[in-house]
ZADO-1210 file (C-alpha; in nm, 4 decimals, padded with zeros to 6 digits):
<atoms>
<atom x="01.8471" y="00.4140" z="00.6856" code="MET" pos="1"/>
<atom x="02.0991" y="00.6971" z="00.6492" code="ASP" pos="2"/>
<atom x="01.9278" y="00.9221" z="00.9037" code="ASP" pos="3"/>
<atom x="02.1568" y="00.9420" z="01.2048" code="GLY" pos="4"/>
<atom x="01.8573" y="01.0066" z="01.4305" code="ARG" pos="5"/>
<atom x="01.7271" y="00.6516" z="01.3789" code="LEU" pos="6"/>
<atom x="01.7724" y="00.4334" z="01.6832" code="SER" pos="7"/>
<atom x="01.9222" y="00.0861" z="01.6694" code="ALA" pos="8"/>
<atom x="01.5725" y="-00.0474" z="01.7367" code="GLU" pos="9"/>
<atom x="01.4325" y="00.1414" z="01.4363" code="ALA" pos="10"/>
<atom x="01.7124" y="00.0206" z="01.2080" code="ARG" pos="11"/>
<atom x="01.6581" y="-00.3388" z="01.3219" code="ALA" pos="12"/>
<atom x="01.2835" y="-00.3103" z="01.2596" code="ALA" pos="13"/>
<atom x="01.3441" y="-00.1803" z="00.9076" code="LEU" pos="14"/>
<atom x="01.5937" y="-00.4544" z="00.8308" code="GLU" pos="15"/>
<atom x="01.3667" y="-00.7364" z="00.9433" code="LYS" pos="16"/>
<atom x="01.0423" y="-00.5947" z="00.8011" code="ALA" pos="17"/>
<atom x="00.8678" y="-00.7928" z="00.5293" code="ASP" pos="18"/>
<atom x="00.7537" y="-00.4610" z="00.3860" code="ALA" pos="19"/>
<atom x="00.7690" y="-00.0916" z="00.4623" code="VAL" pos="20"/>
<atom x="00.4361" y="00.0811" z="00.4118" code="ARG" pos="21"/>
<atom x="00.3790" y="00.4541" z="00.3772" code="VAL" pos="22"/>
<atom x="00.0366" y="00.6029" z="00.4311" code="SER" pos="23"/>
<atom x="-00.1064" y="00.7835" z="00.1302" code="ALA" pos="24"/>
<atom x="-00.1906" y="01.0691" z="00.3641" code="ILE" pos="25"/>
<atom x="00.1840" y="01.1205" z="00.4169" code="SER" pos="26"/>
<atom x="00.2195" y="01.2023" z="00.0475" code="PHE" pos="27"/>
<atom x="-00.0717" y="01.4445" z="00.0759" code="PHE" pos="28"/>
<atom x="00.0886" y="01.6130" z="00.3762" code="GLU" pos="29"/>
<atom x="00.4250" y="01.6447" z="00.1998" code="ILE" pos="30"/>
<atom x="00.2536" y="01.7919" z="-00.1071" code="GLY" pos="31"/>
<atom x="00.0670" y="02.0421" z="00.1086" code="GLN" pos="32"/>
<atom x="00.3870" y="02.1540" z="00.2810" code="LYS" pos="33"/>
<atom x="00.5612" y="02.1993" z="-00.0542" code="VAL" pos="34"/>
<atom x="00.2636" y="02.3926" z="-00.1972" code="ARG" pos="35"/>
<atom x="00.2470" y="02.6399" z="00.0917" code="ILE" pos="36"/>
<atom x="00.6246" y="02.6852" z="00.1046" code="GLY" pos="37"/>
<atom x="00.6968" y="02.5034" z="00.4322" code="LYS" pos="38"/>
<atom x="00.9245" y="02.2468" z="00.2660" code="TRP" pos="39"/>
<atom x="01.0916" y="02.4202" z="-00.0301" code="PRO" pos="40"/>
<atom x="01.3863" y="02.1781" z="-00.0441" code="GLU" pos="41"/>
<atom x="01.1413" y="01.8963" z="-00.1299" code="MET" pos="42"/>
<atom x="00.9880" y="02.0842" z="-00.4239" code="GLU" pos="43"/>
<atom x="01.2159" y="01.9368" z="-00.6915" code="LEU" pos="44"/>
<atom x="01.1531" y="01.5752" z="-00.5899" code="GLY" pos="45"/>
<atom x="00.7955" y="01.5771" z="-00.4669" code="VAL" pos="46"/>
<atom x="00.6488" y="01.4427" z="-00.7914" code="ASP" pos="47"/>
<atom x="00.8797" y="01.1409" z="-00.7836" code="GLU" pos="48"/>
<atom x="00.7960" y="01.0282" z="-00.4297" code="LEU" pos="49"/>
<atom x="00.5524" y="00.7578" z="-00.5402" code="GLY" pos="50"/>
<atom x="00.8068" y="00.6121" z="-00.7833" code="ASP" pos="51"/>
<atom x="01.0793" y="00.6378" z="-00.5195" code="LEU" pos="52"/>
<atom x="00.8680" y="00.4380" z="-00.2753" code="LEU" pos="53"/>
<atom x="00.8270" y="00.1624" z="-00.5347" code="THR" pos="54"/>
<atom x="01.1941" y="00.1689" z="-00.6380" code="GLN" pos="55"/>
<atom x="01.2996" y="00.1238" z="-00.2764" code="GLN" pos="56"/>
<atom x="01.0628" y="-00.1706" z="-00.2303" code="GLY" pos="57"/>
<atom x="00.8085" y="00.0155" z="-00.0211" code="GLY" pos="58"/>
<atom x="00.4345" y="-00.0222" z="-00.0453" code="LEU" pos="59"/>
<atom x="00.1558" y="00.2300" z="-00.0114" code="PRO" pos="60"/>
<atom x="-00.0637" y="00.1676" z="00.2917" code="ALA" pos="61"/>
<atom x="-00.4230" y="00.1586" z="00.1819" code="THR" pos="62"/>
<atom x="-00.6647" y="00.4128" z="00.3268" code="LEU" pos="63"/>
<atom x="-00.9872" y="00.2274" z="00.3987" code="THR" pos="64"/>
<atom x="-01.3224" y="00.3378" z="00.5413" code="PRO" pos="65"/>
<atom x="-01.2337" y="00.1495" z="00.8607" code="GLU" pos="66"/>
<atom x="-00.9108" y="00.3469" z="00.8974" code="ILE" pos="67"/>
<atom x="-01.0892" y="00.6770" z="00.8326" code="ALA" pos="68"/>
<atom x="-01.3579" y="00.5978" z="01.0910" code="LEU" pos="69"/>
<atom x="-01.1089" y="00.4853" z="01.3540" code="LEU" pos="70"/>
<atom x="-00.9041" y="00.8020" z="01.2939" code="ALA" pos="71"/>
<atom x="-01.2147" y="01.0133" z="01.3469" code="ALA" pos="72"/>
<atom x="-01.3249" y="00.8261" z="01.6591" code="LYS" pos="73"/>
<atom x="-00.9912" y="00.7909" z="01.8407" code="LEU" pos="74"/>
<atom x="-01.0051" y="00.9089" z="02.2008" code="ASP" pos="75"/>
<atom x="-00.7062" y="01.1354" z="02.1471" code="TRP" pos="76"/>
<atom x="-00.6830" y="01.5086" z="02.2038" code="SER" pos="77"/>
<atom x="-00.4411" y="01.5456" z="01.9112" code="HIS" pos="78"/>
<atom x="-00.6435" y="01.7072" z="01.6332" code="ARG" pos="79"/>
<atom x="-00.4061" y="01.6784" z="01.3357" code="ASP" pos="80"/>
<atom x="-00.6055" y="01.4748" z="01.0800" code="PRO" pos="81"/>
<atom x="-00.2879" y="01.3517" z="00.9091" code="PHE" pos="82"/>
<atom x="-00.1495" y="01.2084" z="01.2325" code="ASP" pos="83"/>
<atom x="-00.4846" y="01.0568" z="01.3233" code="ARG" pos="84"/>
<atom x="-00.4988" y="00.8708" z="00.9901" code="ILE" pos="85"/>
<atom x="-00.1357" y="00.7599" z="01.0193" code="ILE" pos="86"/>
<atom x="-00.1999" y="00.6258" z="01.3705" code="ALA" pos="87"/>
<atom x="-00.5181" y="00.4451" z="01.2673" code="ALA" pos="88"/>
<atom x="-00.3409" y="00.2948" z="00.9661" code="THR" pos="89"/>
<atom x="-00.0673" y="00.1542" z="01.1888" code="ALA" pos="90"/>
<atom x="-00.3151" y="00.0300" z="01.4464" code="MET" pos="91"/>
<atom x="-00.5496" y="-00.1512" z="01.2096" code="LEU" pos="92"/>
<atom x="-00.2654" y="-00.2863" z="00.9984" code="GLY" pos="93"/>
<atom x="-00.0854" y="-00.4130" z="01.3081" code="ASP" pos="94"/>
<atom x="00.2211" y="-00.2153" z="01.1961" code="HIS" pos="95"/>
<atom x="00.4961" y="-00.0609" z="01.4034" code="VAL" pos="96"/>
<atom x="00.4940" y="00.3147" z="01.3445" code="LEU" pos="97"/>
<atom x="00.8343" y="00.4555" z="01.2572" code="LEU" pos="98"/>
<atom x="00.8127" y="00.8272" z="01.3312" code="SER" pos="99"/>
<atom x="01.0134" y="01.1019" z="01.4974" code="ALA" pos="100"/>
<atom x="00.6885" y="01.2698" z="01.6034" code="ASP" pos="101"/>
<atom x="00.6431" y="01.2206" z="01.9789" code="ALA" pos="102"/>
<atom x="00.2818" y="01.3396" z="01.9498" code="ALA" pos="103"/>
<atom x="00.1945" y="00.9757" z="01.8767" code="PHE" pos="104"/>
<atom x="00.3094" y="00.8844" z="02.2275" code="ASP" pos="105"/>
<atom x="00.0145" y="01.0750" z="02.3715" code="THR" pos="106"/>
<atom x="-00.2260" y="00.8268" z="02.2122" code="LEU" pos="107"/>
<atom x="-00.2852" y="00.5752" z="02.4859" code="GLU" pos="108"/>
<atom x="-00.3822" y="00.2685" z="02.2852" code="ASP" pos="109"/>
<atom x="-00.2019" y="-00.0633" z="02.3102" code="ALA" pos="110"/>
<atom x="-00.2439" y="-00.1169" z="01.9364" code="ARG" pos="111"/>
<atom x="00.0004" y="00.1648" z="01.8547" code="LEU" pos="112"/>
<atom x="00.3734" y="00.1137" z="01.8945" code="ARG" pos="113"/>
<atom x="00.6023" y="00.3974" z="01.7804" code="ARG" pos="114"/>
<atom x="00.9762" y="00.3678" z="01.7434" code="ILE" pos="115"/>
<atom x="01.2401" y="00.6104" z="01.6211" code="TRP" pos="116"/>
</atoms>
């Protein structure tokens, strides 16, 4: 909530949400970036991210076979497997996707709604 880039719409969505879910693949992606040196400032806290999610009242979004298959089959030119799984998770869970990544806007599917 402290990120100044968040829009009023994003803040309102977070405030009224019953739960905030984070895809397990997001933790994998963060870990990968730390391991290869692309996110060195996260290195000290990366191992506590799961606990931090719980402490802040967040929930892990489950990765199911249905999500994995939808991610693989999406008619979307974007090839990033992390983004494909995140999009499919939001779509099948009927969740609003809170992301700064405009690449999600190129997925033309009414089930995906991104705000930032």
